[in-house]
C-alpha positions as CSV (number, residue, x, y, z in Angstrom):
1,X,79.1,95.1,155.0
2,X,79.2,98.6,156.6
3,X,78.8,97.2,160.1
4,X,81.6,94.7,159.5
5,X,83.9,97.4,158.2
6,X,83.1,99.7,161.0
7,X,83.9,97.0,163.6
8,X,87.2,96.2,161.8
9,X,88.1,99.9,161.7
10,X,87.5,100.3,165.4
11,X,89.8,97.4,166.1
12,X,92.6,98.5,163.7
13,X,92.2,102.2,164.1
14,X,90.9,102.8,167.6
15,X,92.1,106.4,167.9
16,X,90.4,107.4,164.6
17,X,87.3,105.6,165.6
18,X,87.2,107.5,168.9
19,X,87.8,110.8,167.2
20,X,85.0,110.1,164.8
21,X,82.6,109.4,167.7
22,X,83.7,112.7,169.3
23,X,83.4,114.6,166.0
24,X,79.8,113.4,165.4
25,X,78.7,115.0,168.6
26,X,79.8,118.5,167.4
27,X,80.1,118.3,163.6
28,X,77.2,117.1,161.3
29,X,78.1,113.6,160.3
30,X,81.5,114.0,162.1
31,X,83.0,115.7,159.0
32,X,83.3,119.1,157.3
33,X,82.9,117.7,153.8
34,X,80.6,114.8,153.1
35,X,82.8,112.4,151.1
36,X,85.2,112.3,154.1
37,X,82.6,110.3,156.1
38,X,83.4,107.1,154.1
39,X,79.7,106.7,153.3
40,X,80.6,105.6,149.8
41,X,82.8,102.7,151.0
42,X,81.5,101.9,154.5
43,X,83.5,101.9,157.7
44,X,84.9,104.7,159.9
45,X,87.0,107.5,158.3
46,X,90.7,107.8,159.2
47,X,91.7,111.0,161.0
48,X,95.0,112.2,159.5
49,X,97.7,113.5,161.8
50,X,100.4,114.4,159.3
51,X,101.6,114.1,155.7
52,X,104.9,114.2,153.9
53,X,105.9,113.5,150.3
54,X,103.7,110.8,148.8
55,X,102.3,109.6,152.2
56,X,99.9,110.4,154.9
57,X,99.9,109.2,158.5
58,X,96.7,108.7,160.6
59,X,96.1,109.3,164.3
60,X,96.9,105.7,165.0
61,X,100.4,106.1,163.6
62,X,99.8,104.1,160.3
63,X,101.3,105.5,157.2
64,X,99.8,105.2,153.7
65,X,100.7,105.9,150.1
66,X,98.3,108.7,149.3
67,X,96.4,109.1,146.0
68,X,94.0,111.7,147.3
69,X,96.5,114.5,147.7
70,X,94.0,116.8,149.4
71,X,91.8,116.2,146.3
72,X,94.5,117.4,143.8
73,X,96.5,120.3,145.0
74,X,99.5,118.4,146.4
75,X,101.1,118.0,143.0
76,X,104.6,118.6,144.5
77,X,103.9,116.2,147.3
78,X,102.9,116.9,150.9
79,X,104.8,119.4,152.9
80,X,107.2,120.4,150.2
81,X,110.1,122.2,152.0
82,X,110.1,125.3,149.8
83,X,106.4,125.8,150.2
84,X,106.5,125.3,153.9
85,X,109.4,127.7,154.3
86,X,107.6,130.3,152.2
87,X,104.4,130.0,154.3
88,X,106.5,130.2,157.5
89,X,108.2,133.4,156.3
90,X,104.8,134.9,155.3
91,X,103.2,134.1,158.6
92,X,105.9,136.0,160.4
93,X,104.9,139.1,158.4
94,X,101.2,138.7,159.5
95,X,98.5,136.2,158.6
96,X,95.8,138.5,157.1
97,X,95.6,142.2,156.2
98,X,92.2,142.7,154.5
99,X,94.1,145.0,152.1
100,X,95.9,144.5,148.8
101,X,99.4,143.0,148.5
102,X,102.0,142.8,145.8
103,X,101.8,139.0,146.1
104,X,98.3,139.1,144.6
105,X,99.6,140.8,141.5
106,X,102.4,138.2,141.2
107,X,100.0,135.3,141.5
108,X,97.6,136.8,138.9
109,X,100.5,137.3,136.5
110,X,101.7,133.7,137.0
111,X,98.2,132.4,136.2
112,X,97.8,134.7,133.2
113,X,101.2,133.5,131.9
114,X,100.0,129.9,131.9
115,X,96.4,130.6,130.7
116,X,96.3,132.7,127.5
117,X,92.5,132.8,127.7
118,X,92.7,134.8,131.0
119,X,93.4,138.5,130.7
120,X,92.2,139.6,134.1
121,X,91.7,137.5,137.3
122,X,89.8,137.9,140.6
123,X,90.9,135.8,143.6
124,X,88.5,134.0,146.0
125,X,88.9,131.7,148.9
126,X,87.5,128.5,147.3
127,X,86.6,126.9,144.0
128,X,82.9,127.1,145.0
129,X,83.2,130.9,145.4
130,X,85.0,131.0,142.0
131,X,82.2,129.2,140.1
132,X,79.4,131.0,141.9
133,X,81.0,134.3,141.0
134,X,81.8,133.4,137.4
135,X,78.1,132.5,136.8
136,X,77.0,135.8,138.3
137,X,79.4,137.7,136.1
138,X,78.3,135.8,133.0
139,X,74.7,136.6,133.8
140,X,75.5,140.2,134.4
141,X,77.6,140.4,131.2
142,X,75.0,138.8,128.9
143,X,71.8,139.9,130.7
144,X,70.5,136.4,130.4
145,X,69.1,134.1,133.1
146,X,69.8,130.5,132.3
147,X,72.9,128.3,132.6
148,X,73.8,124.9,131.2
149,X,75.8,122.3,133.1
150,X,76.5,118.6,132.5
151,X,75.6,115.5,134.3
152,X,78.4,114.3,136.6
153,X,80.2,117.7,136.6
154,X,80.4,119.2,140.1
155,X,81.0,122.9,140.4
156,X,80.7,123.4,144.1
157,X,77.7,123.8,146.3
158,X,76.2,127.0,145.0
159,X,72.4,126.9,144.8
160,X,72.1,127.2,141.0
161,X,74.6,124.3,140.6
162,X,73.1,121.8,143.0
163,X,70.6,120.3,140.5
164,X,70.3,116.9,138.9
165,X,69.0,116.0,135.5
166,X,65.6,114.5,134.9
167,X,64.6,112.1,132.1
168,X,65.2,112.9,128.5
169,X,68.1,114.5,126.6
170,X,67.7,118.0,128.2
171,X,65.7,118.5,131.3
172,X,65.2,121.6,133.4
173,X,66.9,121.1,136.7
174,X,65.2,120.0,139.9
175,X,66.7,120.9,143.3
176,X,69.2,118.3,144.4
177,X,69.2,119.5,148.0
178,X,66.5,120.8,150.4
179,X,67.1,124.5,150.8
180,X,67.6,125.1,147.0
181,X,64.7,127.0,145.7
182,X,62.9,125.5,142.7
183,X,62.8,128.8,141.0
184,X,66.6,129.0,141.2
185,X,67.0,125.4,139.9
186,X,64.7,126.1,137.0
187,X,67.3,128.4,135.5
188,X,69.8,125.5,135.4
189,X,69.6,123.1,132.5
190,X,71.5,119.8,132.9
191,X,72.5,117.7,129.9
192,X,74.6,114.6,129.3
193,X,78.4,115.0,129.2
194,X,80.1,114.1,125.9
195,X,76.9,114.6,124.0
196,X,77.2,117.4,121.5
197,X,73.8,116.8,120.0
198,X,72.2,117.5,123.4
199,X,73.8,120.9,123.8
200,X,73.0,121.8,120.2
201,X,69.3,120.9,120.8
202,X,69.1,123.1,123.9
203,X,70.6,126.1,122.2
204,X,68.4,125.7,119.2
205,X,65.4,125.9,121.5
206,X,66.4,128.6,124.0
207,X,69.8,129.9,123.0
208,X,68.9,133.5,123.5
209,X,68.1,132.9,127.2
210,X,71.4,131.1,128.0
211,X,74.0,133.2,129.8
212,X,76.7,130.5,130.2
213,X,77.7,127.0,129.8
214,X,79.9,125.7,132.6
215,X,81.8,122.5,132.2
216,X,84.6,120.5,133.8
217,X,86.7,120.0,130.5
218,X,88.0,116.8,132.1
219,X,85.5,115.6,134.7
220,X,86.9,114.7,138.1
221,X,83.7,114.4,140.2
222,X,82.2,111.3,138.7
223,X,85.6,109.8,138.6
224,X,88.1,110.9,135.9
225,X,86.2,111.1,132.6
226,X,87.8,112.7,129.5
227,X,86.1,114.5,126.7
228,X,85.5,112.5,123.5
229,X,87.2,113.8,120.4
230,X,85.4,116.9,119.1
231,X,83.1,117.4,122.1
232,X,84.8,120.4,123.6
233,X,85.2,121.9,120.2
234,X,81.4,121.5,119.6
235,X,80.7,123.2,122.9
236,X,83.0,126.1,122.0
237,X,81.4,126.5,118.5
238,X,77.8,126.4,119.8
239,X,78.4,128.9,122.6
240,X,80.2,131.3,120.3
241,X,77.4,131.1,117.7
242,X,74.7,132.0,120.3
243,X,76.7,134.5,122.3
244,X,76.8,132.5,125.6
245,X,79.8,132.6,127.9
246,X,81.8,129.4,128.0
247,X,83.2,128.7,131.5
248,X,85.8,126.1,132.0
249,X,85.8,124.8,135.6
250,X,89.5,124.0,135.9
251,X,89.5,124.0,139.7
252,X,90.7,120.4,139.5
253,X,92.5,120.3,136.2
254,X,94.2,123.7,136.2
255,X,98.0,123.2,136.6
256,X,97.2,119.5,137.1
257,X,96.8,117.9,133.7
258,X,99.1,120.5,132.2
259,X,100.5,123.9,133.3
260,X,97.8,125.5,131.2
261,X,95.2,123.1,132.3
262,X,92.8,121.1,130.1
263,X,92.4,124.1,127.7
264,X,96.1,123.7,126.9
265,X,95.7,119.9,126.4
266,X,92.6,120.2,124.2
267,X,93.5,123.6,122.6
268,X,90.2,125.3,123.5
269,X,90.0,128.9,124.5
270,X,87.1,129.5,126.9
271,X,85.7,132.9,127.7
272,X,86.1,132.4,131.5
273,X,88.1,130.0,133.7
274,X,87.6,129.0,137.3
275,X,90.7,127.8,139.2
276,X,91.5,126.5,142.7
277,X,93.3,123.6,144.4
278,X,96.9,123.9,143.1
279,X,97.0,127.7,142.9
280,X,96.7,127.7,146.7
281,X,99.5,125.2,147.2
282,X,97.2,123.3,149.6
283,X,95.8,126.4,151.3
284,X,92.3,127.9,150.5
285,X,92.5,129.8,147.2
286,X,90.2,130.0,144.2
287,X,90.1,132.3,141.2
288,X,87.9,133.2,138.2
289,X,89.2,135.1,135.2
290,X,88.7,135.6,131.5
291,X,88.5,138.2,128.8
292,X,88.9,141.8,130.0
293,X,85.5,142.9,128.6
294,X,83.8,140.3,130.7
295,X,85.9,140.8,133.9
296,X,85.4,144.5,133.7
297,X,81.7,144.1,134.8
298,X,83.0,143.1,138.2
299,X,82.9,145.7,141.0
300,X,84.4,148.1,141.7
301,X,84.9,148.7,137.9
302,X,81.4,147.4,136.9
303,X,78.0,146.7,138.5
304,X,78.4,143.0,139.3
305,X,79.2,142.7,143.0
306,X,81.7,140.1,144.3
307,X,83.8,140.3,147.4
308,X,85.7,138.3,150.1
309,X,87.5,139.4,153.2
310,X,90.1,136.6,152.9
311,X,90.4,136.7,149.1
312,X,94.1,137.1,148.4
313,X,95.1,136.0,151.9
314,X,98.9,136.4,152.1
315,X,99.6,132.9,153.4
316,X,97.5,131.2,150.8
317,X,98.8,133.4,148.0
318,X,102.3,132.7,149.1
319,X,101.8,128.9,149.1
320,X,100.2,129.1,145.7
321,X,102.8,131.4,144.1
322,X,105.6,129.2,145.4
323,X,103.9,126.1,144.0
324,X,103.3,127.6,140.6
325,X,106.8,128.9,140.3
326,X,108.2,125.5,141.2
327,X,105.9,123.8,138.6
328,X,107.2,126.3,136.0
329,X,110.9,125.7,136.7
330,X,110.7,122.0,137.3
331,X,108.2,121.1,134.5
332,X,107.1,117.8,136.2
333,X,104.4,117.0,133.6
334,X,106.3,114.5,131.5
335,X,107.3,112.6,134.6
336,X,103.8,112.7,136.1
337,X,102.4,111.4,132.8
338,X,104.8,108.5,132.8
339,X,104.2,107.7,136.5
340,X,100.4,107.8,136.2
341,X,100.5,105.7,133.0
342,X,102.7,103.1,134.8
343,X,100.3,103.1,137.8
344,X,97.1,102.8,135.8
345,X,98.4,100.1,133.4
346,X,99.8,98.1,136.4
347,X,96.6,98.2,138.3
348,X,94.7,97.2,135.1
349,X,97.0,94.2,134.7
350,X,96.6,93.2,138.3
351,X,92.8,93.3,137.9
352,X,92.9,91.2,134.7
353,X,95.2,88.6,136.2
354,X,92.7,88.2,139.1
355,X,89.7,87.9,136.8
356,X,88.4,91.4,137.4
357,X,87.3,93.6,134.5
358,X,87.7,97.3,135.2
359,X,87.6,100.3,133.0
360,X,90.4,102.8,133.6
361,X,90.4,106.5,132.6
362,X,93.4,108.8,132.8
363,X,94.3,112.3,131.8
364,X,97.7,113.5,132.8
365,X,98.1,112.7,136.5
366,X,94.4,112.2,137.2
367,X,93.0,108.7,137.1
368,X,90.1,106.4,138.0
369,X,89.5,102.7,137.8
370,X,85.8,102.1,137.4
371,X,84.5,98.7,138.5
372,X,82.7,98.1,135.2
373,X,83.9,96.3,132.1
374,X,82.5,99.1,129.8
375,X,84.3,102.2,128.8
376,X,83.1,105.3,130.8
377,X,82.3,108.5,128.9
378,X,79.5,110.0,131.0
379,X,77.5,109.6,134.2
380,X,75.4,106.8,132.8
381,X,78.5,104.7,132.2
382,X,80.1,105.7,135.5
383,X,76.9,104.8,137.4
384,X,77.1,101.2,136.2
385,X,80.1,100.6,138.4
386,X,79.9,98.0,141.0
387,X,80.1,100.2,144.1
388,X,80.2,97.3,146.6
389,X,83.2,95.8,144.8
390,X,84.9,99.1,144.8
391,X,84.3,99.4,148.6
392,X,85.9,96.0,149.2
393,X,88.8,97.0,147.0
394,X,89.2,100.3,148.9
395,X,89.4,98.6,152.3
396,X,91.7,95.9,151.0
397,X,94.1,98.6,149.6
398,X,93.9,100.4,152.9
399,X,95.0,97.3,154.8
400,X,97.9,97.1,152.4
401,X,98.9,100.7,153.1
402,X,97.4,102.5,150.1
403,X,94.9,105.4,150.6
404,X,92.5,105.9,147.7
405,X,89.6,108.3,147.4
406,X,86.8,106.8,149.5
407,X,84.3,106.9,146.6
408,X,84.1,105.2,143.3
409,X,83.2,108.5,141.8
410,X,86.2,110.6,142.7
411,X,89.5,111.0,140.7
412,X,92.8,109.9,142.1
413,X,96.0,112.0,141.8
414,X,99.7,111.3,141.4
415,X,102.3,113.7,142.8
416,X,106.0,114.3,141.9
417,X,106.9,112.2,145.0
418,X,105.3,109.1,143.6
419,X,108.4,107.5,142.2
420,X,108.7,104.1,140.5
421,X,109.3,102.3,143.8
422,X,106.1,103.7,145.3
423,X,104.1,103.1,142.1
424,X,105.3,99.4,142.1
425,X,104.4,99.0,145.7
426,X,100.9,100.3,144.9
427,X,100.6,97.8,142.0
428,X,101.6,94.9,144.1
429,X,99.1,96.0,146.8
430,X,96.4,96.1,144.1
431,X,97.3,92.6,143.0
432,X,96.8,91.3,146.5
433,X,93.7,93.3,146.9
434,X,92.1,92.0,143.8
435,X,92.9,88.4,144.8
436,X,91.1,89.1,148.2
437,X,87.9,90.6,147.0
C-alpha cells in the first residue's frame, strides 16, 4: 500500500515529492517532527507553501481544507490579519532582546485571567519545555522522585516522559526510546487513562514517593479522548490526599476547548498547568504556572533552575497576546462547538450510509473519528482502530481537497474560519471517500 501511495503522490504532487527527496538528504527522515513524515498513512508528505483562513496550499499549488491547524493553535484561522499586522509591527521594533518586556507581563495577566488556578506563570519556547520544567518544579517543591502519567497521554519528548506502560494495571516505565536512561524511566509510572482504580492503587502503594501526576485532561495524542464522568475528580481527590502536585497538560486544550481550557469545562482546579499552542498564536511559546507557593521555588526566587534565551520572545508573545485578546472579545466558543458538532455528526452519517462503523469523539473544537465500532475511552480502545482503513480514508480525503492529521492517533481541529459551507464540503468529501475505500 505504501509504495502505491508513494507512486501516486509523486505523480500528483511532484514538487512535494522532489522536496521530500531533497529533505531526506539533510534532515533525518526528511522532517523536523516525526508525524509529518506520513509514516502513519503511507505516501509522501505534502510540503506546504502558504495558508489562509481554513485552508492550506502545498508546493504544487493545490489548496486543501485544513483540520490540522498547525496541531491546534490556529483557532482564529491561518494568517489572521490582526495577528499578522501585530507581528509585523513587533518585528520592526526588533526580533529578540534577551531581556524582559512589558508584553510578557500582559500575556501572563491574560492567561491568569482565564485560568483561576494559575497565580504565577513562567514562559518557555515550547510545550515540551513547559512540561519538563513543571515536573522539575514539582519534584523540587515536594522533595519526591516519582511521577505518574497515563497511557496515550503525550507530554513532549523529555526523557522522564518518553516511557511506555508494561503489563498489568500499574507498571514501572521502561524507556520508549534509545537514549533514555532506564534509571530515569524507572521514576515514571504509567497507568491506564480513565481508570481511577489504577491511580488509587498506585498511591496506596507508594504515594509518599510521588511528586506529581501529569495528565492531558482531554487527550489529544491518541486521538481525542474525553475523561469519563468522575475520573478527573478522582485524580484531584487522590493527589490532594497524598500531597502530590496535579499538573494539567493543557498545551493542546488550553484556550481551545474553552477560554479557561479543560479545567473550566470539567471544573477541576489543578496545582499546575502547562500551556502552549494557542498562547503563541502560531509562533513558538509555552508556559507553566500554578499556585504561588509552588512557582516561588523557581529561580531566581527559589532553588529550582529553569531558563531560556528565547522565552518571552517579543514576536511570539505579541502573536499570542493578540490571539488571546481576540478570543476574549469575540468569544467564538459557542460557534466552534456548533461547527464541530455539525462536522462530526455529518462524517458519522456519511460513514454509516456507506456501511462503515466508526467511533467519533469530540470535546469543543477537538475531534477524532476512530476506525473502530467500539467507543474509545483509553489507549486500549484507540489501538483497536483499523489503521489501514484510516490510511485509505486519509488519502481519499486528500484527493477530495481535505487535509486531515496524517495519523489515526492525532486529534483534528476546527477554526473560526470553518463556516457551514466549508463543513458541508468536508462532509460531502467524506461521503465520497467512504464509498471509495
